[in-house]
C-alpha positions in Angstrom: 77.9 83.6 92.2 81.0 82.6 93.3 83.9 85.2 94.3 87.1 84.7 92.1 90.4 83.4 93.5 92.4 86.0 94.8 91.8 90.0 95.0 89.8 92.0 92.5 91.0 94.9 90.9 89.0 97.1 92.9 91.0 95.7 96.0 94.2 96.4 94.2 93.4 100.1 93.2 92.4 100.6 96.8 95.6 99.2 98.2 97.6 101.3 95.3 95.8 104.3 96.9 96.6 103.8 100.3 100.3 103.0 99.6 100.6 106.2 97.3 98.8 108.2 100.2 101.4 106.7 102.7 104.4 107.5 100.8 103.2 111.0 100.0 102.8 111.7 103.8 106.2 110.1 104.6 107.8 112.5 101.8 105.9 115.6 103.1 106.6 114.9 106.8 110.4 114.4 106.1 110.5 117.5 103.8 108.4 119.3 106.7 110.6 118.3 109.6 114.0 119.1 107.1 112.7 122.4 106.3 111.2 123.5 109.8 107.8 124.0 107.9 104.8 123.5 109.9 102.4 123.4 106.7 104.4 120.5 105.0 104.4 118.4 108.3 100.6 119.1 108.9 99.8 118.0 105.3 101.8 114.7 105.8 99.9 114.0 108.4 96.7 114.7 107.0 97.7 112.2 103.9 98.5 109.7 106.7 95.2 110.2 108.5 93.7 109.8 104.8 95.6 106.4 103.9 94.6 105.0 107.4 91.2 105.8 107.2 90.9 104.4 103.4 92.4 101.2 104.7 90.0 101.0 107.7 87.1 101.7 105.7 87.7 99.4 102.6 88.7 95.8 103.8 88.6 93.5 101.2 
């Protein structure tokens, strides 16, 4: 069984999930910094951690 050329659909879904988590993290961190709200800043940090862990665990 040979692997098809390029990336598989699952690879694209994981990549899209990582990018979505990272964009959400940046948005929450920016909102938390602008509003001086530590809860938003913390939620953004956890989203960023989740995006990095997902990218590290799922390497195509």
